[in-house]
C-alpha positions as a Python dict, from the first residue, in 0.01 Angstrom:
ca = {
    (1, 'X'): (0, 0, 0),
    (2, 'X'): (135, 343, -96),
    (3, 'X'): (258, 586, 170),
    (4, 'X'): (283, 885, -69),
    (5, 'X'): (15, 1156, -81),
    (6, 'X'): (-107, 1326, -398),
    (7, 'X'): (-41, 1694, -476),
    (8, 'X'): (-383, 1840, -553),
    (9, 'X'): (-414, 2173, -369),
    (10, 'X'): (-339, 2521, -502),
    (11, 'X'): (-290, 2853, -320),
    (12, 'X'): (-662, 2926, -286),
    (13, 'X'): (-736, 2579, -147),
    (14, 'X'): (-452, 2612, 106),
    (15, 'X'): (-565, 2959, 217),
    (16, 'X'): (-923, 2839, 262),
    (17, 'X'): (-816, 2537, 468),
    (18, 'X'): (-612, 2766, 694),
    (19, 'X'): (-902, 3010, 733),
    (20, 'X'): (-1140, 2726, 809),
    (21, 'X'): (-916, 2622, 1097),
    (22, 'X'): (-877, 2974, 1235),
    (23, 'X'): (-1214, 3146, 1209),
    (24, 'X'): (-1423, 2894, 1401),
    (25, 'X'): (-1179, 2871, 1690),
    (26, 'X'): (-1104, 3240, 1733),
    (27, 'X'): (-1427, 3427, 1699),
    (28, 'X'): (-1665, 3193, 1877),
    (29, 'X'): (-1444, 3034, 2142),
    (30, 'X'): (-1150, 3253, 2249),
    (31, 'X'): (-1282, 3610, 2282),
    (32, 'X'): (-1468, 3563, 2611),
    (33, 'X'): (-1185, 3394, 2810),
    (34, 'X'): (-939, 3649, 2669),
    (35, 'X'): (-1162, 3933, 2792),
    (36, 'X'): (-1184, 3764, 3132),
    (37, 'X'): (-805, 3764, 3151),
    (38, 'X'): (-730, 4113, 3018),
    (39, 'X'): (-1048, 4316, 3043),
    (40, 'X'): (-1005, 4624, 2827),
    (41, 'X'): (-656, 4499, 2735),
    (42, 'X'): (-813, 4242, 2502),
    (43, 'X'): (-719, 4440, 2191),
    (44, 'X'): (-358, 4473, 2309),
    (45, 'X'): (-354, 4096, 2363),
    (46, 'X'): (-489, 4042, 2012),
    (47, 'X'): (-211, 4257, 1866),
    (48, 'X'): (55, 4067, 2062),
    (49, 'X'): (-86, 3729, 1960),
    (50, 'X'): (-85, 3844, 1597),
    (51, 'X'): (279, 3957, 1620),
    (52, 'X'): (390, 3620, 1758),
    (53, 'X'): (177, 3442, 1499),
    (54, 'X'): (340, 3646, 1222),
    (55, 'X'): (687, 3536, 1335),
    (56, 'X'): (570, 3176, 1353),
    (57, 'X'): (402, 3198, 1014),
    (58, 'X'): (714, 3337, 849),
    (59, 'X'): (937, 3071, 1003),
    (60, 'X'): (689, 2796, 914),
    (61, 'X'): (652, 2914, 556),
    (62, 'X'): (1028, 2918, 491),
    (63, 'X'): (1069, 2575, 653),
    (64, 'X'): (771, 2427, 469),
    (65, 'X'): (909, 2542, 134),
    (66, 'X'): (1242, 2375, 221),
    (67, 'X'): (1083, 2055, 358),
    (68, 'X'): (755, 2001, 169),
    (69, 'X'): (644, 1689, 356),
    (70, 'X'): (344, 1605, 571),
    (71, 'X'): (404, 1665, 940),
    (72, 'X'): (486, 2037, 970),
    (73, 'X'): (721, 2120, 1259),
    (74, 'X'): (760, 1752, 1340),
    (75, 'X'): (955, 1724, 1014),
    (76, 'X'): (1134, 2059, 1052),
    (77, 'X'): (1251, 1984, 1406),
    (78, 'X'): (1370, 1638, 1308),
    (79, 'X'): (1560, 1758, 1001),
    (80, 'X'): (1707, 2078, 1149),
    (81, 'X'): (1750, 2010, 1522),
    (82, 'X'): (1751, 1635, 1569),
    (83, 'X'): (1510, 1347, 1618),
    (84, 'X'): (1408, 1431, 1974),
    (85, 'X'): (1303, 1789, 1897),
    (86, 'X'): (1102, 1677, 1598),
    (87, 'X'): (933, 1414, 1811),
    (88, 'X'): (859, 1666, 2086),
    (89, 'X'): (701, 1907, 1838),
    (90, 'X'): (490, 1630, 1688),
    (91, 'X'): (382, 1512, 2032),
    (92, 'X'): (277, 1866, 2133),
    (93, 'X'): (88, 1916, 1809),
    (94, 'X'): (-101, 1587, 1818),
    (95, 'X'): (-197, 1617, 2186),
    (96, 'X'): (-277, 1989, 2178),
    (97, 'X'): (-472, 1983, 1854),
    (98, 'X'): (-664, 1672, 1953),
    (99, 'X'): (-786, 1881, 2248),
    (100, 'X'): (-873, 2157, 1999),
    (101, 'X'): (-1080, 1909, 1798),
    (102, 'X'): (-1277, 1821, 2110),
    (103, 'X'): (-1329, 2192, 2190),
    (104, 'X'): (-1458, 2267, 1841),
    (105, 'X'): (-1688, 1965, 1840),
    (106, 'X'): (-1836, 2080, 2172),
    (107, 'X'): (-1882, 2429, 2028),
    (108, 'X'): (-2084, 2279, 1745),
    (109, 'X'): (-2303, 2096, 1995),
    (110, 'X'): (-2348, 2396, 2225),
    (111, 'X'): (-2478, 2618, 1943),
    (112, 'X'): (-2664, 2356, 1741),
    (113, 'X'): (-2853, 2180, 2022),
    (114, 'X'): (-2806, 2311, 2378),
    (115, 'X'): (-2858, 2030, 2627),
    (116, 'X'): (-2744, 1766, 2377),
    (117, 'X'): (-2398, 1908, 2318),
    (118, 'X'): (-2200, 1586, 2354),
    (119, 'X'): (-2424, 1376, 2131),
    (120, 'X'): (-2410, 1640, 1856),
    (121, 'X'): (-2033, 1670, 1905),
    (122, 'X'): (-1979, 1297, 1853),
    (123, 'X'): (-2200, 1304, 1542),
    (124, 'X'): (-2001, 1598, 1402),
    (125, 'X'): (-1670, 1417, 1456),
    (126, 'X'): (-1798, 1104, 1281),
    (127, 'X'): (-1937, 1299, 986),
    (128, 'X'): (-1626, 1512, 928),
    (129, 'X'): (-1392, 1216, 967),
    (130, 'X'): (-1589, 1054, 685),
    (131, 'X'): (-1550, 1369, 468),
    (132, 'X'): (-1173, 1374, 521),
    (133, 'X'): (-1156, 1001, 449),
    (134, 'X'): (-1313, 1060, 108),
    (135, 'X'): (-1026, 1285, -2),
    (136, 'X'): (-857, 1617, 66),
    (137, 'X'): (-1008, 1789, -239),
    (138, 'X'): (-1359, 1719, -110),
    (139, 'X'): (-1255, 1854, 230),
    (140, 'X'): (-1116, 2169, 66),
    (141, 'X'): (-1438, 2237, -125),
    (142, 'X'): (-1651, 2188, 188),
    (143, 'X'): (-1420, 2421, 383),
    (144, 'X'): (-1455, 2684, 107),
    (145, 'X'): (-1834, 2683, 149),
    (146, 'X'): (-1808, 2701, 528),
    (147, 'X'): (-1564, 2994, 522),
    (148, 'X'): (-1788, 3191, 284),
    (149, 'X'): (-2091, 3139, 509),
    (150, 'X'): (-1903, 3234, 827),
    (151, 'X'): (-1757, 3552, 674),
    (152, 'X'): (-2106, 3659, 567),
    (153, 'X'): (-2240, 3609, 922),
    (154, 'X'): (-1948, 3795, 1080),
    (155, 'X'): (-1991, 4086, 839),
    (156, 'X'): (-2356, 4111, 946),
    (157, 'X'): (-2255, 4106, 1315),
    (158, 'X'): (-1996, 4381, 1270),
    (159, 'X'): (-2236, 4598, 1072),
    (160, 'X'): (-2519, 4554, 1325),
    (161, 'X'): (-2296, 4636, 1622),
    (162, 'X'): (-2109, 4934, 1480),
    (163, 'X'): (-2424, 5102, 1344),
    (164, 'X'): (-2624, 5054, 1664),
    (165, 'X'): (-2695, 5329, 1914),
    (166, 'X'): (-2570, 5097, 2190),
    (167, 'X'): (-2213, 5111, 2053),
    (168, 'X'): (-1989, 5329, 2271),
    (169, 'X'): (-1632, 5406, 2156),
    (170, 'X'): (-1537, 5475, 2518),
    (171, 'X'): (-1548, 5098, 2582),
    (172, 'X'): (-1253, 5054, 2342),
    (173, 'X'): (-980, 5125, 2595),
    (174, 'X'): (-651, 5059, 2417),
    (175, 'X'): (-455, 5036, 2745),
    (176, 'X'): (-340, 4729, 2932),
    (177, 'X'): (-667, 4666, 3116),
    (178, 'X'): (-589, 4433, 3407),
    (179, 'X'): (-215, 4484, 3357),
    (180, 'X'): (71, 4329, 3157),
    (181, 'X'): (9, 3984, 3305),
    (182, 'X'): (-351, 3986, 3191),
    (183, 'X'): (-256, 4100, 2842),
    (184, 'X'): (2, 3822, 2812),
    (185, 'X'): (-251, 3564, 2926),
    (186, 'X'): (-509, 3697, 2681),
    (187, 'X'): (-250, 3684, 2402),
    (188, 'X'): (-175, 3322, 2486),
    (189, 'X'): (-544, 3232, 2476),
    (190, 'X'): (-602, 3427, 2154),
    (191, 'X'): (-303, 3254, 1996),
    (192, 'X'): (-530, 2949, 1991),
    (193, 'X'): (-730, 3142, 1732),
    (194, 'X'): (-433, 3206, 1501),
    (195, 'X'): (-285, 2859, 1501),
    (196, 'X'): (-491, 2737, 1206),
    (197, 'X'): (-226, 2829, 949),
    (198, 'X'): (-38, 2519, 1070),
    (199, 'X'): (-290, 2319, 867),
    (200, 'X'): (-129, 2463, 554),
    (201, 'X'): (221, 2355, 652),
    (202, 'X'): (110, 2006, 754),
    (203, 'X'): (-35, 1963, 403),
    (204, 'X'): (312, 2005, 250),
    (205, 'X'): (284, 1678, 55),
    (206, 'X'): (-56, 1764, -91),
    (207, 'X'): (-3, 2114, -237),
    (208, 'X'): (117, 2182, -588),
    (209, 'X'): (453, 2361, -614),
    (210, 'X'): (502, 2378, -233),
    (211, 'X'): (804, 2611, -253),
    (212, 'X'): (575, 2877, -402),
    (213, 'X'): (232, 2782, -266),
    (214, 'X'): (304, 2751, 108),
    (215, 'X'): (497, 3079, 158),
    (216, 'X'): (215, 3263, -20),
    (217, 'X'): (-80, 3087, 144),
    (218, 'X'): (29, 3117, 509),
    (219, 'X'): (64, 3499, 534),
    (220, 'X'): (-250, 3553, 323),
    (221, 'X'): (-458, 3334, 555),
    (222, 'X'): (-307, 3494, 865),
    (223, 'X'): (-368, 3848, 737),
    (224, 'X'): (-733, 3780, 652),
    (225, 'X'): (-792, 3618, 992),
    (226, 'X'): (-633, 3913, 1176),
    (227, 'X'): (-851, 4164, 991),
    (228, 'X'): (-1164, 3965, 1073),
    (229, 'X'): (-1068, 3919, 1440),
    (230, 'X'): (-992, 4288, 1486),
    (231, 'X'): (-1321, 4399, 1329),
    (232, 'X'): (-1530, 4158, 1535),
    (233, 'X'): (-1344, 4230, 1861),
    (234, 'X'): (-1390, 4606, 1819),
    (235, 'X'): (-1759, 4568, 1733),
    (236, 'X'): (-1839, 4336, 2026),
    (237, 'X'): (-1639, 4541, 2277),
    (238, 'X'): (-1808, 4862, 2164),
    (239, 'X'): (-2151, 4715, 2243),
    (240, 'X'): (-2088, 4487, 2544),
    (241, 'X'): (-1779, 4631, 2709),
    (242, 'X'): (-1508, 4409, 2859),
    (243, 'X'): (-1702, 4296, 3168),
    (244, 'X'): (-2011, 4171, 2983),
    (245, 'X'): (-1793, 4016, 2711),
    (246, 'X'): (-1594, 3823, 2972),
    (247, 'X'): (-1907, 3672, 3125),
    (248, 'X'): (-2087, 3597, 2797),
    (249, 'X'): (-2145, 3234, 2705),
    (250, 'X'): (-2227, 3335, 2346),
    (251, 'X'): (-2068, 3680, 2305),
    (252, 'X'): (-2158, 3745, 1943),
    (253, 'X'): (-2521, 3652, 2000),
    (254, 'X'): (-2530, 3871, 2312),
    (255, 'X'): (-2375, 4160, 2120),
    (256, 'X'): (-2629, 4163, 1836),
    (257, 'X'): (-2911, 4129, 2091),
    (258, 'X'): (-2775, 4429, 2285),
    (259, 'X'): (-2742, 4619, 1956),
    (260, 'X'): (-3115, 4578, 1894),
    (261, 'X'): (-3074, 4323, 1614),
    (262, 'X'): (-3241, 4028, 1785),
    (263, 'X'): (-3337, 3882, 1449),
    (264, 'X'): (-2968, 3809, 1393),
    (265, 'X'): (-2935, 3585, 1700),
    (266, 'X'): (-3050, 3262, 1524),
    (267, 'X'): (-2825, 3347, 1230),
    (268, 'X'): (-2529, 3390, 1464),
    (269, 'X'): (-2603, 3057, 1632),
    (270, 'X'): (-2606, 2881, 1296),
    (271, 'X'): (-2293, 3068, 1189),
    (272, 'X'): (-2112, 2965, 1509),
    (273, 'X'): (-2199, 2599, 1455),
    (274, 'X'): (-2090, 2616, 1091),
    (275, 'X'): (-1765, 2796, 1182),
    (276, 'X'): (-1679, 2537, 1444),
    (277, 'X'): (-1753, 2263, 1191),
    (278, 'X'): (-1507, 2424, 949),
    (279, 'X'): (-1243, 2447, 1220),
    (280, 'X'): (-1301, 2087, 1325),
    (281, 'X'): (-1276, 1969, 964),
    (282, 'X'): (-937, 2137, 915),
    (283, 'X'): (-810, 2030, 1258),
    (284, 'X'): (-880, 1661, 1193),
    (285, 'X'): (-709, 1704, 856),
    (286, 'X'): (-393, 1853, 1011),
    (287, 'X'): (-363, 1619, 1311),
    (288, 'X'): (-397, 1309, 1093),
    (289, 'X'): (-109, 1429, 869),
    (290, 'X'): (122, 1470, 1169),
    (291, 'X'): (18, 1127, 1295),
    (292, 'X'): (106, 994, 948),
    (293, 'X'): (454, 1149, 962),
    (294, 'X'): (524, 1023, 1316),
    (295, 'X'): (395, 675, 1225),
    (296, 'X'): (631, 665, 926),
    (297, 'X'): (920, 712, 1170),
    (298, 'X'): (765, 461, 1415),
    (299, 'X'): (716, 713, 1696),
    (300, 'X'): (352, 603, 1667),
    (301, 'X'): (228, 259, 1549),
    (302, 'X'): (349, 210, 1192),
    (303, 'X'): (8, 76, 1087),
    (304, 'X'): (-112, 439, 1094),
    (305, 'X'): (127, 530, 808),
    (306, 'X'): (-92, 370, 539),
    (307, 'X'): (-230, 588, 257),
    (308, 'X'): (-556, 481, 92),
    (309, 'X'): (-488, 363, -267),
    (310, 'X'): (-806, 523, -405),
    (311, 'X'): (-859, 840, -201),
    (312, 'X'): (-491, 922, -145),
    (313, 'X'): (-536, 1009, 226),
    (314, 'X'): (-386, 865, 550),
    (315, 'X'): (-712, 684, 624),
    (316, 'X'): (-601, 486, 927),
    (317, 'X'): (-456, 794, 1094),
    (318, 'X'): (-778, 984, 1025),
    (319, 'X'): (-992, 707, 1174),
    (320, 'X'): (-768, 689, 1482),
    (321, 'X'): (-783, 1066, 1537),
    (322, 'X'): (-1160, 1067, 1491),
    (323, 'X'): (-1204, 787, 1743),
    (324, 'X'): (-992, 960, 2009),
    (325, 'X'): (-1171, 1294, 1961),
    (326, 'X'): (-1512, 1125, 1984),
    (327, 'X'): (-1409, 984, 2323),
    (328, 'X'): (-1268, 1317, 2444),
    (329, 'X'): (-1586, 1513, 2378),
    (330, 'X'): (-1760, 1298, 2638),
    (331, 'X'): (-1535, 1435, 2916),
    (332, 'X'): (-1381, 1761, 2785),
    (333, 'X'): (-1431, 2115, 2921),
    (334, 'X'): (-1439, 2383, 2649),
    (335, 'X'): (-1242, 2665, 2815),
    (336, 'X'): (-992, 2426, 2973),
    (337, 'X'): (-932, 2266, 2634),
    (338, 'X'): (-849, 2606, 2484),
    (339, 'X'): (-576, 2676, 2743),
    (340, 'X'): (-431, 2325, 2717),
    (341, 'X'): (-428, 2342, 2338),
    (342, 'X'): (-260, 2684, 2342),
    (343, 'X'): (21, 2552, 2562),
    (344, 'X'): (92, 2258, 2334),
    (345, 'X'): (79, 2464, 2015),
    (346, 'X'): (303, 2739, 2156),
    (347, 'X'): (569, 2480, 2242),
    (348, 'X'): (525, 2336, 1893),
    (349, 'X'): (595, 2675, 1735),
    (350, 'X'): (887, 2738, 1967),
    (351, 'X'): (1052, 2435, 1804),
    (352, 'X'): (958, 2572, 1459),
    (353, 'X'): (1129, 2903, 1530),
    (354, 'X'): (1437, 2728, 1669),
    (355, 'X'): (1451, 2521, 1350),
    (356, 'X'): (1416, 2835, 1135),
    (357, 'X'): (1722, 2982, 1309),
    (358, 'X'): (1930, 2709, 1142),
    (359, 'X'): (1830, 2808, 787),
    (360, 'X'): (2108, 2956, 575),
    (361, 'X'): (2095, 3248, 335),
    (362, 'X'): (2096, 3000, 46),
    (363, 'X'): (1785, 2839, 196),
    (364, 'X'): (1594, 3171, 193),
    (365, 'X'): (1602, 3217, 570),
    (366, 'X'): (1396, 3500, 720),
    (367, 'X'): (1566, 3792, 897),
    (368, 'X'): (1724, 3647, 1212),
    (369, 'X'): (1511, 3866, 1440),
    (370, 'X'): (1189, 3697, 1327),
    (371, 'X'): (1256, 3340, 1448),
    (372, 'X'): (1433, 3470, 1761),
    (373, 'X'): (1134, 3689, 1851),
    (374, 'X'): (896, 3406, 1768),
    (375, 'X'): (1085, 3162, 1991),
    (376, 'X'): (1091, 3403, 2285),
    (377, 'X'): (728, 3505, 2234),
    (378, 'X'): (604, 3147, 2224),
    (379, 'X'): (783, 3052, 2546),
    (380, 'X'): (665, 3369, 2723),
    (381, 'X'): (300, 3324, 2625),
    (382, 'X'): (309, 2953, 2715),
    (383, 'X'): (433, 3031, 3066),
    (384, 'X'): (170, 3302, 3128),
    (385, 'X'): (-137, 3093, 3038),
    (386, 'X'): (-381, 3003, 3320),
    (387, 'X'): (-195, 2786, 3578),
    (388, 'X'): (-408, 2469, 3521),
    (389, 'X'): (-322, 2479, 3151),
    (390, 'X'): (50, 2527, 3225),
    (391, 'X'): (60, 2246, 3482),
    (392, 'X'): (-134, 2000, 3267),
    (393, 'X'): (63, 2090, 2956),
    (394, 'X'): (396, 2050, 3136),
    (395, 'X'): (290, 1708, 3267),
    (396, 'X'): (185, 1590, 2922),
    (397, 'X'): (509, 1727, 2774),
    (398, 'X'): (710, 1535, 3034),
    (399, 'X'): (511, 1219, 2965),
    (400, 'X'): (592, 1247, 2596),
    (401, 'X'): (963, 1298, 2665),
    (402, 'X'): (962, 997, 2899),
    (403, 'X'): (795, 780, 2636),
    (404, 'X'): (1063, 883, 2387),
    (405, 'X'): (1343, 799, 2633),
    (406, 'X'): (1193, 459, 2714),
    (407, 'X'): (1155, 378, 2345),
    (408, 'X'): (1516, 473, 2270),
    (409, 'X'): (1638, 273, 2569),
    (410, 'X'): (1444, -35, 2458),
    (411, 'X'): (1580, 1, 2103),
    (412, 'X'): (1936, 27, 2236),
    (413, 'X'): (1894, -293, 2441),
    (414, 'X'): (1764, -479, 2137),
}
């Protein structure tokens, strides 16, 4: 059975897949906990998260063009820094993004059928795993439709809020709100919303002309997402203010209701469910590709490295990821999953920036300041996340390192 994926995706497809991963997570899941951490410093946190994400995106794009293989930073760390660092990045990505999948599935359930969240979440995971199994081109076309629908809903929300009499520019305090610590924590939580461009890098084996496509697609997707996040954050803050935003279970729905556009509330609920579906679709896609790469190197069971002869996808990896996520949604907590996922993904990108520091001028390396700033920013934001997320993430990181050491020790004895 073949273990090689087919190159089918162009720049537009790659951008759409990245947007599908980002928009659902950021707008509908991360704004409220970020406001709880930073208060009126939410916008400063958004700017900081975007700056770190830009450094990571630049480093990832240059590395992906140099190493156009499935696996993202797992491959870059292995090739540039050594086997252990690649493994550690892959471990952080798989664990952290599996938690993200559970969070997005629960978001679908919470908006689509309150009171039956977990049943709807399991159904969503099963359905989207089947879509990914049928081929990456089908997944890309579905993601394109989802992104278009979500952007239309968000445009309506922004328009309704900013044209309402309830909007008050005085609520847009551009200071530090609760202080530098709160801004850093908000930035770490909002980074969860920007991490979707990793889906583009992990599809390195499935894009046409990766040396050209990936460096173009990643900054385009990131720039569009930042513009959307900034517009929605300003609109919602202007209507609700930081205190009401922090306590809102469904902030965008609460904002349009407060703006006097109650007719938009059902539309926002549908848009939230659709956005989370798009994010979940792209997340399952990206995690399964990293599982494929790690299984090829036998850090995970090699049986997961198979590629379907007809559909050209890592079907066993996709089924395994779908099964684990379906189990997680039965026990997961949405806000806790966001913090845990952010910790894992920030460590993942710290490895990416360290790997980018090893690029030479002949390999089209970015200016040295970019990966250095990205490395420092990732580590700083990871350490300032809510303490439960830091403690749990550190424990899982240590467990992964221990598993690697035991495997190497057993191999040496054999």
